[in-house]
C-alpha positions in Angstrom: 48.8 134.6 -128.2 46.5 133.0 -125.3 45.6 129.2 -125.6 42.9 128.6 -128.1 39.8 126.8 -127.3 39.9 123.2 -128.9 36.9 121.7 -127.5 33.7 122.7 -125.4 32.3 121.3 -122.1 28.8 122.1 -120.5 29.6 124.3 -117.2 28.4 121.3 -115.1 30.9 118.9 -116.8 33.6 121.7 -116.6 32.8 121.8 -112.8 33.3 118.0 -112.5 36.5 118.0 -114.4 37.9 121.0 -112.4 36.8 119.2 -108.9 38.9 116.0 -110.1 41.9 118.1 -111.0 41.6 119.9 -107.5 41.1 116.5 -105.8 44.0 115.0 -107.5 46.4 117.9 -106.3 44.9 118.1 -103.0 45.0 114.5 -102.2 48.6 114.1 -103.4 50.0 117.3 -102.1 48.1 117.4 -98.6 47.4 113.5 -98.1 50.6 112.1 -99.6 52.9 115.0 -98.9 54.1 115.1 -102.8 56.0 118.0 -103.8 53.7 120.3 -106.4 55.6 119.3 -109.4 54.4 115.7 -109.4 51.0 116.7 -108.7 50.9 119.1 -111.4 52.2 116.4 -113.9 49.6 113.9 -112.9 46.8 116.5 -113.4 48.3 117.2 -116.8 48.1 113.5 -117.6 44.5 113.2 -116.8 43.8 116.4 -118.9 45.7 114.8 -121.8 43.5 111.6 -121.4 40.4 113.7 -121.5 41.7 115.6 -124.6 42.6 112.3 -126.4 39.0 111.1 -125.6 37.5 114.3 -127.2 39.5 113.5 -130.3 42.3 116.0 -130.0 45.8 115.2 -131.0 48.9 115.4 -128.6 50.5 118.1 -131.0 47.6 120.3 -130.6 47.1 119.9 -126.7 51.1 120.5 -126.5 51.0 123.7 -128.6 48.2 125.0 -126.4 50.2 124.0 -123.3 53.1 126.0 -124.7 50.7 129.0 -125.3 50.0 128.8 -121.6 53.7 128.9 -120.7 54.1 132.0 -123.0 51.7 134.0 -120.8 54.2 133.8 -117.7 57.5 133.6 -119.7 58.6 136.8 -118.6 58.5 135.6 -114.9 60.5 132.4 -115.7 63.3 134.8 -117.3 63.1 137.2 -114.3 63.4 134.4 -111.8 67.0 134.1 -113.2 68.0 137.6 -112.5 66.3 137.6 -109.0 68.4 134.8 -108.1 71.6 136.5 -109.3 70.5 139.7 -107.3 70.0 138.1 -104.1 73.5 136.4 -104.2 75.0 139.8 -105.1 73.3 141.5 -102.4 74.3 139.0 -99.8 78.1 139.1 -100.9 78.1 142.9 -101.0 76.9 143.1 -97.7 73.7 145.1 -98.5 71.4 142.7 -96.9 73.4 141.7 -93.7 73.9 145.6 -93.2 70.1 146.2 -93.3 69.5 143.3 -90.9 72.0 144.9 -88.6 70.8 148.2 -88.3 67.2 146.8 -88.3 68.0 145.1 -85.1 68.5 148.5 -83.5 64.5 149.1 -84.1 63.7 146.4 -81.3 61.9 148.1 -78.5 61.2 145.8 -75.3 57.9 148.0 -74.6 56.7 147.6 -78.2 58.0 144.3 -78.9 55.2 143.0 -81.0 55.3 146.2 -83.2 59.1 145.8 -83.4 58.6 142.2 -84.4 56.3 143.2 -87.3 58.2 146.0 -88.4 61.6 144.5 -88.4 60.3 141.2 -90.1 58.8 143.5 -92.9 62.1 145.4 -93.5 64.5 142.4 -93.4 61.8 140.3 -95.3 61.7 142.8 -98.2 65.5 142.7 -98.3 65.5 138.7 -98.5 62.4 138.5 -100.6 61.1 135.0 -99.1 58.6 135.0 -96.5 59.5 131.5 -95.5 63.2 132.3 -95.2 62.3 135.3 -93.1 60.0 133.2 -90.8 62.5 130.5 -90.5 65.5 132.7 -89.4 64.3 136.1 -88.0 60.9 134.6 -87.0 62.6 131.8 -85.1 64.7 134.3 -83.3 61.7 136.4 -82.2 59.9 133.4 -80.9 63.0 132.6 -79.0 63.3 136.1 -77.6 59.6 136.0 -76.7 60.4 133.7 -73.8 62.9 136.4 -72.5 60.5 139.1 -73.0 57.7 137.2 -71.3 55.8 137.7 -74.5 52.7 135.9 -75.8 54.2 133.6 -78.6 51.0 133.5 -80.5 50.8 137.4 -80.8 54.5 137.3 -81.8 53.8 134.6 -84.4 51.2 136.6 -85.8 53.4 139.6 -86.1 56.0 137.5 -87.7 53.7 136.3 -90.3 52.1 139.7 -91.0 55.7 141.1 -91.4 57.0 138.1 -93.5 54.0 138.2 -96.0 54.0 142.0 -96.3 57.4 141.3 -97.6 56.6 138.3 -99.7 53.8 140.5 -101.4 55.9 143.9 -101.8 59.7 142.8 -102.4 60.9 143.0 -105.9 63.0 140.0 -104.9 59.8 137.8 -104.1 58.8 135.1 -106.5 55.1 135.7 -105.9 55.4 139.3 -106.5 57.0 138.6 -109.9 54.8 135.8 -110.7 51.6 138.0 -110.1 52.7 140.6 -112.2 54.0 138.4 -115.1 50.8 136.3 -115.2 48.6 139.3 -116.1 51.3 140.9 -118.4 52.4 144.0 -116.4 55.8 145.3 -115.2 56.9 144.3 -111.9 57.3 147.7 -110.3 54.1 149.0 -111.8 52.5 146.0 -109.9 54.3 146.9 -106.6 53.2 150.6 -106.9 49.6 149.7 -107.3 49.6 147.3 -104.4 50.6 150.2 -102.1 47.0 151.3 -102.2 45.9 148.3 -100.2 49.2 147.4 -98.7 50.0 150.6 -96.9 46.7 151.0 -95.1 46.6 147.2 -94.1 50.3 147.8 -92.8 49.4 151.0 -90.5 46.4 149.2 -89.2 48.2 146.3 -88.4 50.8 148.5 -86.6 47.9 150.2 -84.7 46.3 146.6 -83.7 49.6 145.6 -82.3 49.8 148.6 -80.3 46.9 147.5 -78.3 49.0 144.7 -77.0 52.0 146.8 -75.8 53.2 147.3 -72.3 53.3 143.8 -71.2 57.2 143.2 -72.2 58.9 146.1 -70.6 61.3 143.9 -68.5 63.1 142.3 -71.3 66.5 140.8 -72.3 67.9 141.7 -75.5 71.1 139.5 -75.4 69.6 137.5 -78.4 69.6 140.6 -80.5 73.3 141.6 -79.5 74.5 138.0 -80.1 72.9 138.1 -83.7 74.4 141.6 -84.3 77.8 140.4 -83.3 77.4 137.5 -85.6 76.7 139.9 -88.5 79.8 141.8 -87.6 82.0 138.8 -87.5 81.0 137.9 -91.2 82.8 141.0 -92.3 79.9 142.1 -94.6 78.3 144.9 -92.4 79.5 148.3 -93.8 77.7 151.6 -94.1 78.4 151.8 -97.9 76.9 148.4 -98.4 73.5 149.8 -98.8 74.3 151.6 -101.9 72.9 148.7 -104.3 69.6 149.2 -102.4 69.7 153.1 -103.1 70.2 152.1 -106.8 67.4 149.7 -106.9 64.9 151.9 -105.1 66.1 155.0 -107.1 65.8 153.1 -110.6 62.2 151.7 -109.5 60.9 155.1 -108.6 62.0 156.2 -112.1 60.0 153.3 -113.3 62.9 151.7 -115.2 62.1 148.3 -116.5 62.5 145.5 -113.7 65.2 143.6 -115.7 67.5 146.7 -116.3 67.0 147.7 -112.6 68.0 144.4 -111.4 71.0 144.4 -113.7 72.4 147.8 -112.6 71.8 146.8 -108.9 73.6 143.6 -109.4 76.6 145.5 -111.0 76.6 148.0 -108.2 76.4 145.2 -105.8 79.5 143.5 -107.3 81.5 146.8 -107.3 80.8 147.1 -103.4 81.7 143.5 -102.9 85.3 144.3 -104.0 85.5 147.1 -101.8 86.0 144.9 -98.7 86.5 141.4 -100.1 88.3 139.9 -103.1 86.5 136.8 -104.3 88.1 135.0 -107.2 86.4 134.8 -110.5 85.7 131.0 -109.8 84.3 131.9 -106.4 82.1 134.7 -108.0 80.8 132.3 -110.5 80.0 129.8 -107.7 78.1 132.4 -105.6 76.0 133.6 -108.5 74.8 130.1 -109.5 74.7 128.1 -106.2 74.3 131.2 -103.9 76.5 133.0 -101.4 78.0 131.2 -98.5 80.4 132.6 -95.8 83.7 131.2 -95.3 83.8 127.7 -93.5 86.2 129.2 -91.0 83.9 131.6 -89.7 81.5 130.3 -86.9 78.4 132.7 -87.5 76.0 130.6 -85.7 72.1 131.4 -86.7 73.5 134.2 -89.1 75.5 131.8 -91.0 72.4 130.0 -92.4 70.6 133.5 -92.8 73.1 134.8 -95.1 73.7 131.8 -97.2 71.2 132.4 -99.8 70.5 133.3 -103.7 71.8 132.1 -106.8 70.3 130.9 -110.0 70.0 127.5 -108.7 67.6 128.6 -105.8 65.0 129.5 -108.4 64.8 126.3 -110.3 62.3 124.9 -108.0 59.9 127.9 -108.4 60.5 128.1 -112.2 59.7 124.5 -112.6 56.3 124.9 -110.7 55.5 128.0 -112.9 56.3 126.1 -116.1 54.0 123.3 -115.1 51.2 125.3 -113.7 51.1 127.5 -116.8 51.0 124.6 -118.8 48.0 123.3 -116.9 46.2 126.5 -117.2 46.8 126.5 -120.9 45.6 123.0 -121.2 42.4 123.7 -119.0 41.5 126.9 -121.2 42.4 124.8 -124.5 39.9 122.0 -123.5 37.3 124.6 -122.7 37.1 123.8 -118.9 38.0 127.3 -117.6 35.7 129.1 -120.3 32.8 127.0 -119.4 33.2 127.8 -115.7 33.3 131.5 -116.5 30.4 131.2 -118.9 28.2 130.2 -115.9 29.0 133.3 -114.2 30.0 135.6 -117.0 26.6 137.5 -117.1 26.9 138.4 -113.3 30.5 139.7 -113.8 29.4 143.1 -115.1 31.2 145.5 -112.7 34.7 145.8 -111.2 33.7 144.9 -107.8 31.9 141.5 -108.7 35.0 140.7 -110.9 37.5 141.4 -108.2 35.3 139.4 -105.8 35.0 136.5 -107.8 38.8 136.6 -108.7 39.7 137.0 -104.9 37.3 134.1 -104.0 39.1 131.9 -106.6 42.5 132.6 -105.4 41.2 132.1 -101.7 39.3 128.8 -102.7 42.5 127.3 -104.3 44.6 128.1 -101.3 42.0 126.5 -99.0 41.5 123.5 -101.3 45.0 122.9 -102.4 47.1 124.8 -100.2 49.3 126.2 -102.9 50.0 130.0 -103.3 51.7 129.5 -106.6 48.6 127.7 -108.2 46.3 130.3 -106.8 48.0 133.0 -108.4 48.7 131.4 -111.7 45.3 129.6 -112.1 43.2 132.7 -111.0 45.5 135.2 -113.0 45.0 133.0 -116.1 41.2 132.4 -115.6 40.2 136.1 -115.2 42.6 137.8 -117.3 40.1 137.8 -120.3 37.3 138.9 -117.8 39.1 142.0 -116.7 40.0 142.7 -120.4 36.4 142.5 -121.4 35.4 144.9 -118.5 38.0 147.4 -119.6 40.0 146.9 -116.3 43.8 147.4 -116.0 45.5 144.2 -115.4 47.2 145.6 -112.5 44.0 145.4 -110.6 43.8 141.6 -111.2 47.5 141.2 -110.2 46.8 143.1 -106.8 43.6 141.1 -106.1 45.4 137.7 -106.5 48.2 138.9 -104.3 45.8 140.0 -101.7 43.7 136.8 -101.8 46.5 134.4 -102.9 49.9 135.2 -101.4 49.0 136.5 -98.0 46.2 134.0 -97.4 48.3 130.8 -97.7 49.9 131.0 -94.3 46.5 131.2 -92.7 45.7 127.7 -93.9 46.6 125.1 -91.4 47.4 122.3 -94.3 48.8 124.7 -96.8 52.5 124.7 -97.7 53.3 127.9 -95.9 50.9 127.1 -92.9 52.6 123.7 -92.5 56.2 125.0 -92.8 55.6 128.1 -90.5 53.9 126.3 -87.6 56.8 123.7 -87.7 59.4 126.4 -87.9 58.0 128.7 -85.2 56.7 126.0 -83.0 53.2 127.7 -82.9 50.0 126.1 -84.5 48.3 128.1 -87.5 45.1 128.2 -85.6 46.8 130.0 -82.6 48.6 132.6 -84.5 45.8 133.1 -87.2 43.7 135.7 -85.2 46.9 137.9 -84.8 47.9 137.9 -88.5 46.2 141.1 -88.9 47.9 142.1 -92.1 47.1 139.0 -94.0 43.2 139.3 -93.8 43.3 143.1 -93.9 44.9 143.0 -97.3 41.9 140.8 -98.5 39.3 142.9 -96.9 40.6 146.1 -98.5 41.0 144.8 -101.9 37.2 143.7 -101.8 36.3 147.1 -100.3 38.2 148.9 -103.1 36.7 146.7 -105.6 33.2 147.4 -104.8 33.5 151.2 -104.1 35.7 151.7 -107.2 38.6 153.2 -105.0 42.0 152.9 -106.8 40.5 150.7 -109.7 42.1 151.6 -112.9 40.8 151.4 -116.3 42.7 149.8 -119.1 44.9 151.9 -121.8 42.8 151.8 -124.8 45.9 152.2 -126.9 47.7 149.2 -125.3 44.7 147.1 -125.2 44.2 147.5 -128.9 48.0 146.7 -129.4 47.6 143.5 -127.4 44.7 142.4 -129.0 
């Protein structure tokens, strides 16, 4: 059940309250450098104070906050399985093997295309844009000097590939979050995103093709060194890609995401014992705290790259999701979100307008607050009733908030992703922004499809009646 409306505000007053909440989170996160959790709790405290002033009891407001959390409870559970999956894919060698053969794709002549394609592939395997940028991305920036390449263009290719992966990987927390907040299956969400993502990916390759030809005389020694370190890890085996085969196969047959992940984890654990014999104690440690290679191995950059996964790695994101959903439930229960939407409800009469406003909402939260999780959670929660009223399938909304939320965050200089990536790569956001083609092509395509009606699906009337 969605949160109930406990009180009413005028659209003007609701706008003022929203501006105060955005200012609190923006100032504390951007100005003071607070982690999002503390900013969210502070915003919740302000809303609780407003609720008390309106005569509401704490128990009523707490109940509505819990109702908000229930809208995304499937994501919270799924994050546990994703943490286990990443650890299992690491220890089985599935991800290291994919990385090793991925490095074979690097072409000196088509360096920028290689950077984009390889970060796309490895990023899908890793499921994290920031990890991809901080590891493979840093390696590509280092190779740019040997390749005599433009680091700004290379950074744009890295960001494009990393956020393609963040958007499309079933291991990605933002991908899981976007599907869960609107109430659809993870793989249904991924399949629907292909309508905007595949054209954006192809157009990005074409755009980077225009920059080819300047890096013919190049040194691939860094690539060779990374491949050698991967071999030294003892994780690179041809059969190690079997878990990915299971993952893709079950996804194609539309098996439930949790069942697909469980089967993939089991397959990965079986593959693990084909080339290593971790004890039961070690296995439990890997699954909870993430896989870590033996300390006796000197793996250089690769050591940090393959030390990932585990349930513990998901706690940070899960806490943000719980707090943000609580905030969304409270905003709805206090009547703030309904009042804001009432001011524009009459204009939201078509799919194009609804998608445009939802996209602008996600984009604005990215720009004002700099937090991609909040852009997904708040926009998804706020516009889910609007899409239901227009008889639009919720997968249209989940795709919209990914195209306008997830991939836009690295283009904002003061955002979480923008600050992290610019520091990791040593390239300012404003320098790589013009070349991060995939990011803004995704936004433009989702707006274009919204107004033209291309790939826009109507809701299943039977399911809609059951949900109501």
